[in-house]
N, C-alpha and C positions, 0 to 999 in steps of 0.2 A: 608080678611078685612085690607092687606098692603094698606097704602094712601102715603108713601113716601119711594122710593129709590135711595140712593144716592152712587156711583158706579165710582164717577171719580178720575182720576188720579190712577187708576189699573193694567193698562198693559193689561188690555184686548184685546183679539181677536178678539172675539166675545160674541154673547147673544143667549140664547137658543130662538128658536121660542115660547115658551110656556109663555115669559114675555107679551104676547099678551093676556094670560088668566088673568092678575092681574088687573081683571076689576074697583077694588075699588081703583085705584093708581090715586093720583091726582100731583105728582111730580115726574118726572124721572129725574135723574142728571146723565149723563154718559160723561161728558167732558173729553178731556184730555186721551183718552186712544190710542189703536189701532185696533180697530173695523174695519174688514173689510167685510162686509155682506151690506145685504139688512135689512130692519128694519121697520117690521107690527107691526102697533101700533094701527089698524081700532077697534080694540073690546074696547081701552082705551077711554070711554066718556066721563071721568069726568077729563081728565088731565087737570091742570089750568100751570102747569110748566114743561116745557121741554127745556132741557139743551144738547147736543148732540157733540157740537162743538170741533173740533182738533180731528178726527178719521178720516177714510177713509169709512163711509158710503156710498154706490152707490145708495140705493134705500130707498124712507120714503112712508110710507102710513099713512093719519091720517082720520079720521071719526069725524072731530068737525071742528065748526065756529072759524075763527079766534080772534073773541069776548070771547072764552073761555080762549086766554091767554093774555086778555088784562090788563092791571094794571093802576097804577096812573100816571097822567102827561102823558098819551096816548103814555106810554110805553108797551113793552111785555114780559113779562117771558118764552119766546121762545129766543133758537140761536143755531142756525143751519149751520153756516158757517164753512170753512175749512174741506168741505168732498168731497165726488166725487158725491155727488147727482145732477142730470142732471134736473129730474123731481119728483114734489112731487105730491101725488096721492091724492086727497082732493072730499069730498061729492060733486056729481052734483048740489044739491039745494046750494051748500055755495061754488063754484067755482069762480063766480063774487066775492064774498065778497073777497076771498084770494086774487085776482086780483089785488082789489083795495087797501085791507089793506096796511098798511106800515110797515108790516114784508118783507121788499125787502133788494135789494142789496145797495142801496143809504143810507140805516140805518143801515147797519152791521150786519142784521138778517140772511142772507144767500149768498151764493158765487155767482158769476158772472156766466150767461147762467143757471141759474136754475128757470125753470117754475113751474107754476101750471097746473094740469090738472086733468080731471075726469077719464080720462084712460090714464096711461102713456107708457103703451106697442102700444099705438095707434097711439102715436106721433111719428111722422118723420121729422119733421122740427127742432129739437132741437141738430140735432147733425151736427158737421161739416163735409163738403165733405170729403170723404177718402185722398182725395189727399194733402188736409191740415194739415190731422192727420198724415198722414206719412212724411209730411216736419219736422212737429214738433218730431218726433220720428228719424229724421235723425239727426236734431239738437241733441237729445238727446245722440244717439249714438255718434256722431263724438268728442261732445265735454266730454265724460268721464260721463255720466248722472248717472251712479251708484256710482260716488264720489262727486256728488253734495252735497250741505251744506243744502239747502234747510231748510235756518232758520226760521221756522214756526212764531216763534214769533217776527218776523220781521211786516213790515206794509203791507205785500203782503196777499192776501186771496190763499188759495189754498193747494193741498196736492201734494205729489210726483207724476211724472209724471209715467205714465203706457206705457212701448216699446212696447205693443201689439196691433196691429193696429186691432185687432179684438173685443178687447174687448172695445165697443163704451160707452165710460166713458165721462161724461162731460167734456172739456178741458178747460171749463171755469173756473171748479174749481181746475184746474193744480197751481201749483205753479208758481205765475209770468207772468200766460196767462191771457188776457181779450178777450170776444166772444161778439158779437153783431149779432142781427137780422137784416140781411139787403136785403131786397127784399124778405122776406117769408123765407129767409136760414139763418140760424146763420154761421159767418165768424170768424176766430181770428181777431182781429184789435190790439191788445197789447200784446209785450212781455217784459218782464221786468224782467230781470236777474241778477239785481247785485250783486256783492260781492257773488256770488255760486259758487265759484271753477270751472266756466268753464275750461277746458283746451282743446286746439285743433283747429280746423278748422272751421267756418262757412262753411255749405255745399252748393252745389247748388240748393240742394231743396227749402231753402230758397224763391228763385221765385216763386212758387205755393202758397206762403200768401197772394194774390192778395188782400185782403181788409187791410192787415195792415198799421197801421198808425203810431203805433210807437215802434220801436225795442231800448232795452237800455240794455246792456250788460257791463255796466262798473265794473271798478276792478275786473277782471277774467284774466284769461290767455290765448285768444284767440289769435293765433299767425298767422291766414290767413282769411280773407275773400272772399268768392267764387267771381267772374267776375258777375254771377247772381244777386248780389244785386242789380247791376243796372237796372233790371227788373221789381223792385217792382213799381206799377203803382200809390197809393196813399200813399206812406211812407212821412210823414212829420215829423218825429221826429228821428234820429238815433244818437246814442250814445254810444262810444265804447271807452270811456276813462279810461287811465291807466291801460294797461295788461300786467301786470307781474309775473313771475313765483313766487309764494308764496313760496316755498324752498329756493330760492337764490336770490329772487330779481332783478333777470333779466327780463329787459325790452324785450317783444317777438313780437311785433307786429311792425314791421320795415317800412311795406309799406301796400297801400291799393290798390284796383283796380280802374283805372281811370275811371271805370264803374259807379262810385258814382256821376258823373259829369251828366251822364242822368236822376236820378231822379230829375227833375225838379216839382216836387211838393214839396221838403224838405223844412222846413221851419225854422229848427233847425239841428244843424248838430258838434257834439262833439266829440272831438277826443284827448283831452290833457293829459298829463302824459305818451306819448308813447315816443318810440325811431323814429318816421318817418321821412323818409331821402329824397331826390332829391324834385321834385317839385309837388306841388299838385294844380290842375286844376279844380275851382268851378265854372269856367266863367258860366256855363249852368244854376246854381241854381238861378235864378233870383227873388224866392220867399224866400229865405233864411233872416230869420230876426235876426238868432242868429245861431254865429259860434266860436266856441272853438277851437284853435289848439295851444294853449298855452304848452309851456315845451315839445317842439320837438327837432328833429333835421334838418328842411328841408332848404332847399336852396331857394325853389321860391313857391310863392303861387300868384295865380290868382283868383279875385272874378268878378263876374259880377252883384253887386249891388251898390248903391250910401251908402254913410256913413250914409245917413239920415234914413234909415231903422232900424239902431242899436239906438233905441233913447232910451232904458232902458225900457222900458214899459214892465210889464208883460203879458204873455199869459195865460192868466188864465185856458183853457180849454185844453192845451196841456203842462203844469206844466214847464215853463220857462220865461226867460227875454229876449227881443230883446239887444242882446251885441254881440262885438266883442273882443275875446280874441286871442294876436298871440306874448305877450311876451314870452321872454326864449328861444328864438329860435336862438342861437349865430350864426348860418351860413347865418341865414336871412337879405339881404340887400334892397332887392327889393321887391313889392308888385305890382302887373301887375293888373291895372284895364280898364273898357273900356274908349275912350277917351271922350266922354262926361261929366264922373266923374271924370276926373283926378284933376280939379279946385277945386271941393267940398272936395275930398282925402286932398289934398294940406292946404285947409283953414280948414279942420277939426281936432279936441283936438286929434285925432287919429298922426297925422302929428305933433303938438307940444308936443305931449308925449312922441314921438320916432323919435327924429330930424334925426336918421343916416337910417331912412329906406326913400327910394325914391318911389313914385307913379309914376306910367307911364305903358304906354300901351303896351312896348315893355321890358323885364325884361331880356332878355338872356344875353347881357354884363354883367348884374349884377350877374346871378347866374351863369354863365360857366366861367371857367379860361380858357385863351386862349389855342388853342391846342400845340403850339411849347412849351407853358411854362410846359403843361403835357407832352409831348416829353421829355423834361429835367429829368422829375422825372421818366417816364418810363427807361430812358437809365441811371440813376440813379441805378436803380431797378437791372436791367440787368448788368450792369459791377460792382456792388458793392456787388455782390452775395445774393442779397435782401430776396432769399429764406430762408436763415439762418441768417438773424436778429435778433437780441433780440425781437422786436418788429417791426412788418411791417404790423400793422392792416390796410386794405385797400389797402394796395401798388399793383400794378399788374406790369408784365413785357410785356402786351398786350396793347397796344395804343386803338385798336378799343375798348378795353374794359374797356380801363382809361375814355375813353371821354365821354363814358354814365353817365347821371349827376348822377343816383343813384345807388351807394353811391361811385361812382370812381372818380367825377370830382375834386379831389384834396382836397377840403374841410375837407375832415372828414379822411384822410389819416394821420398814425400815424406821428407827428411832424411837419404839413404842418399848416401853418396859412394864412388867406387869408383875404386882406382888399379890397375895394373899392376906387379905385384910377382913379382920370380922368373919371369917369363914366364906369368904367370897373373893375371886379373883378381880384385880379393878386395876385401870391403869394410874402408875404413880409416877412417871417421867416419860414426858415428850420432847426428844432432841430433834430440831429439825431447822438449826442454823445454819447458814449458808446455804441452802437449796432451792433458790430462787422461787420461795414463797411470792405470789403475786395476786394481789386482791385483798378482800375483807375478811375479817375474821369472823364468824358463824356466832349466831346466838349461841346456839347449843355447845358451843367449846365451855360452857358453863356446867354441863352435864359431867365433867372431869372431875368430879369432889372429892376425888382421894387423891388425883395427884401432888406431888411435892415437890417435883422438879421439871420446869419448862421454860425450853430454850430455842425461842426464835428469832436470834439476833442475827443481824446481816442479810436481811431480804427485802421486798418491795412491798410489805403489809401497809396498806392503806386502812383509812377511814377511821370509825372511833372502835376503841375497846370496846365490846360486850359489859355491859352493867352484869350480865349473869357469872362473868369471873368472878364475882363477890360469891360465889357457891362453893368458891374454891379454897374452902379454910384449911385446908392441910398442908397447902402451898409453904413451900420453905425456902426455894428460890425460883426467882423470875426475872429471866431475859429476853425483853422485847426492844432491845436499842438497835440503831442504825437501821430504821423502816422510814414509813412515813406515815405513822400514825397523827390521828388530829382528835379532836373533841378532849375530853378531860379524863383524868384517872377515877374508874369508879370508884365511887363512894366505898363498895364493899371490901373495897383492900384492906379497910383498917379493920376487918374482920378476923386478916390474916395472924392468929397470935402466935401460931411457929415461925412466921417469916425471919428469914436470915438475910437474904438479899434482893433488893428490887432493882432492876438496873434498866431504865428507860430512857436513857440519854439520846440525844440525835434523833428526835422525833420532829412533830410539829404541836406538841400536848400544850395546852394550856387548861386557864380555870382553876378552880381550886384542888392542892393536893390534900387527899384526904389524910386528919391525924393518925400518925403512926406513933404517937408519942407512948401510948400503951403496950407497945411490942416489945418485951424486954430482951426479946432474941434477936431484933435486928440490928445488924452488923454493918452493912452496906449498904446507902441508899445515895442512887447517882441519878440526879434527874437536870440535868445541866444541858445547853442546847437545846433548849425546846423554846416554847412563847408564855413560860408562867412569871409572874411578877410577883412584887415581895408580898402584897396582900394574900397570895395563894397558901404561903407556908411562913406566915411573920408570926402567928401565935407560939408557931411549935418552933420555929427557928434554936432558939435555945436549947432547947430540950435535944432536938436532934446533933448541936454541935457537942453538947455534953456528952449524949450518950452513944452515938454511933461512931463507931472507927473509922470507917469511911463515909465523908458525907459530901454527894459534888453536886453544885447548883450554879456553878456561874462557869461560862456566860451564859445567857438567855437572850433570844432573837429581840431584835428591835420592833419596838410599835409602828404601825403602818408602813407605809411606801413611802419612797421615795416622789415627789410630785413635783410641778411647777403652776405656779400662779400667779397673776398678772395682778398689781397693784393701782389703786385708782387714788383719788386723794379722800375718799372715806376710811374713816378708822380701819383696822385689819388687827382681828387676834389670833393668836396662835395657842394651842392648848396641847398639852402633854397630859392624857387621861391613862394614868397607871395605878394599879390598886395598891393600897397601904397605908398605913393610920401615921407610920413615921418617915415620908420621904421627905428628900431634898431635892429642889429643882436647880439646874442652871442651866440658861439658854444660849445658844453662841450661833454666832455671825459668821461665815466665812472660816469657820474652824478658831474663832476667838471667843472666849466668854464675854457676853454683854454684862457690864457691869450694871450691878442692881436688879439684873432679870431672874430673881432667885425663886419665883412664885410656878404654880400648876399652868398658867396663863400669863402669856405675854403680846401686850397691846402696843401696835403700831401707830402712833396719832398722827392724822393728817400728814399719811406717806407722800414721798418725794422721790425722787430718780436716787437720791442717797442712801433711800432703804434698800437699796437692790441687792441681793445676796442669797446665801443657802443660810438656813436656817434651822438648827434641830435643838434639842434638851437631854440633857444627860441628868437622871435621875438616881440617886442612890439612897439609902436609906440607915437610918440610926440602928435599926435592930438588926435588920438582914443586912451584914456587913460584906464587903469586899464583893458586892453586884454592883456594876453599875449597867443600867438599861436604858437606853438611847431610842428615842422617837426618829421617824423616818424624816428625810431631809426633805426641805421646802423652799423650791428657788424661787423667789417674790423677784419679779419686776415692773418697775411702775411705767404704766404705759399712757401716754396723755391722750391718747386718743379714745380713752375708756374711761376719764377724769371728767366731773364737771366742775366749773370756777366757783360753781353756789350750791348754793343747799335746794333748788327747784325740783332735781332730778329724785332727790331723797325723799322732798314731800308730796312729788305725784306720786309716789307707790307705796299700797298699802298691801298688807300682809297680815291677815289675823282670821281666828285667834291665836294668840301667842303667850302661853305656851298653847300645845294643839293635843285631840286626841288622836289625829290624823289627817283630817281635812282643813286645807286652808284655803281660805277667800283671798282673792287677788283683785286690786283695783288697779287700774294706771292710767293718769291722765291721757286725752286723746291727743294731746300735743307730742306724745313721745311713741314712737312706732317700735312693738314689742319685737326683739330677733329671737331669742331662747332663752330658757331659763336653765341653771344648772344646781345639783344637788352635790354638797361636798361633807364630809365626814369634817371634824373640827382640826385633823390630823391631815386637812388638804387633799384626802383621797375621793375623787370623783365617782359616784354611785349613779348615779343618773342624769340624765341631758334630755329637756323637752322640748320639740322644734314649736314654734310660735305659731298661733293663728287667732283669727278675728273672734273666735268664740270664747278664748281660754278665759273661766273664771276662777277657776279652782286648781289646786295642785293636791295631789294625795298620796302622802307620805305613810297610810297608814301600815304599810308591810316592812315599815322601816322598824328595828326596834327602838325600847326608849335612849332617849339622849339627846344632847345638843349636836344640830346640824346648819352648815350654812348655805342658802339661798341665794344662790348669783344669777341676779336678772340684768340680762344685756338688751339693751334699746339701739337705735341708731345713734344715740345722741351719749350713748355712756353706758353707764351699769351701776347698780347699787347693791350691795351685799346685805342680807337680811339674817341675822342669828334667828333661828327657830328652834323652840325646846318640843321634843315630841315626848309627851307624855306614857 
C-alpha cells in the first residue's frame, strides 16, 4: 500500500531490485544520491512522480505513458538528468509518445545523448565509436581525471567520466560532454571542462574526435596542447583561457602548436590570460569572427581577416560575440594582416584605440631585435659569468638559441627593455645592477646603438670600458659605478648629445675625462673615488660647476703606493707627478708640512739619520677646487752601511746615455763588487730587481713607459742612486 517513497540525499549507492514490487507506488524520489546501477520500474504502473537526478544510474525501464507524469502548465513531474543513462526503455505502444513528448534534453528532463526505445539492448547507434571513447579516456588520463573537480552543481549536465572503454556508457551524460547523432551515428560534438582542475597535456588522441565542434578547457592547468589538435576538421570553437596552477598561481601554458593555424573551420579562438610567448600565426583562420589573445606575452601576431568581421554581434548557436581582444601584451608592437586589409585595419577603431600598434604585411622588423644587438647580450652573458647571475631569466650564451623568437629574442630577457624605433625593434634599456656580473665588458656592447638607459652598477665588472660604447649616441642615463673598472672613459662618450646622467664613481678609472661641456642636457655627473687627476678635467671644470646640477669629483685615489726606501749620504729626490697646469704642492714629513717644500719635487741633500721619516705630498689646484690628491707615503730610513764617506763610489759608477731610448750602458770600477740593481718610479715604487753577475754591462728599460726612473745600484761597499730619463 506504499504510495510515496522519498529517499533523496541519503548517500545511497544502490536500490534493491524488489523496489519493482511496490506496485501501488505513485511517487519515487531518490535524487542526490550515489546510486550506481540499473533501475527497473516496469511494474510501477501507478507512478506519477519520478525524480532520480544526480546519481549514476545507467539503465531505466518504465511501463507508462509520458502523460502519467504530466502536471499543470505542460510541465512534467519527472527528472532524469545527470545520470549515466543512454537509453530509456518504454512500452512499444508508447514509444512514439515518449519520442514526441517534451521530456527531453532541451527542457532539462534528460541528459544529452539519451534516447527512448522499446528494446534498449538492441540499440546499436546510441554509442559513440570506440576510437572517440578512447580519445575521451586519453584526455581523462593525461589531465589527472581522478582529481577533476566535476562540480555537478554548475551549469553542466553529466556524471563523472568512466575511464573503462569496455563500459559502453552514454558519454553524452558525462560531465561536460555533448553528443549528437550525425548520419545515423552518435559522435562527440562538444567538450566543456571549464574550472575543473585539469592538469597536464591535451593528448594527441584529440584528433580522433572528428565531429568535435566546440572545445572549452578554460581556467585549468593544461600546459601543453598536442599538435594533432590541428587535424580536427569541424572545430569551430576553441578556448584555453587562463591556464594556471591552482597551488602557486603559476601560468603553465606558454606556447601553443602552430598547427592550430590549420583549423580553418575555427570561428572562435580564446587564449587570454596565459603567458603565451613568441609569434602567433592565425593567418589561415579566415572564418574567425572572435579572437581573444588578451593578457599574454606574445611578441607577434598574424591574422587573416578584416576588422569588419569583429562586429560585436552575438553568435547565439555557439555562445560567443564577434570581438577581437589583444590588449595587455606589453611586447606586441605590430600585427601582421593581409595586404588588402591594411587600410581597413589602419582606419578601424582598433588602430585608434591602440596607436602604438603597427598594422602591416611584414612585422619581422617589429618583432625581432637585430642579430648584432642579440650578439651583444650573448657576449655579456658569456663574458660576465651569466650562469651565476642573481637573475638571468631567459638569458643564454648561445647565439643560435638566442635568435629564436620564442622566448629568446631579447624582449623577455631579465633586465632588457625594447622599443620600436624607426620601424624596428631595438634594445633601449639594460638593467642588470646588483646582479653579480663578474668579468670584462665585451667590445660588442657598442652594438646597442639605440640604448638609452644602462644600469650596471654594484657588480664586479673589471677591465676597461670598451671604446665601442661611443656608438651609443642615444644614451641618456649610464650607471657603471661601484665596480672595478680600469683604464679611461672612452672619448666617444662626448658624442652622447642626449646624456642626462653619467655615474662612474667608485671604480679605478684614470686618464682624460671626455669633454662633456657641449652636452646641454647633462644634469648629473659623478666621477669621484677613481684615479682621476686635475689635468683630466681642469679645462672643463668651470663649465661643469656652472652648468651641471650635480657634479661630484672628490675624493680621488692617491698617486702611487706606500713604499719604504733606504737613504744613503747621496742626495735624494721625491717627485709628485700629477697632471694639471694650476697645481699647488705641499710636502709633509711625519704628517707635518715641510716649510718651503711647495714644488712638484723635494730634494733631501746629503741625507743623515735626521731625515728619517714618512714623506708624502698633498696637491691642490687653483682651478679644480675642493679636491686634494695625495701621493703614496714613502718611509725613508738612513742606512750607514749603504752610505759612502766620499764621492769614490759615485765616481766609480757610470750609467749612460741619459736620457735614453731604452738601453743603458753600465760601467763599474773593478774595486767595487756589484750585488744588485733595483729600478723605482719617482714615487718610490719598485718595478724591477736585477741580480748581479760578472758580465752585466747593460740595463734594458725599453719596456718602460716614458718618464723619470730611479736606478738603485747596490755594491758590497754601499750604493748609489742614478736618476734616468726614459724618452
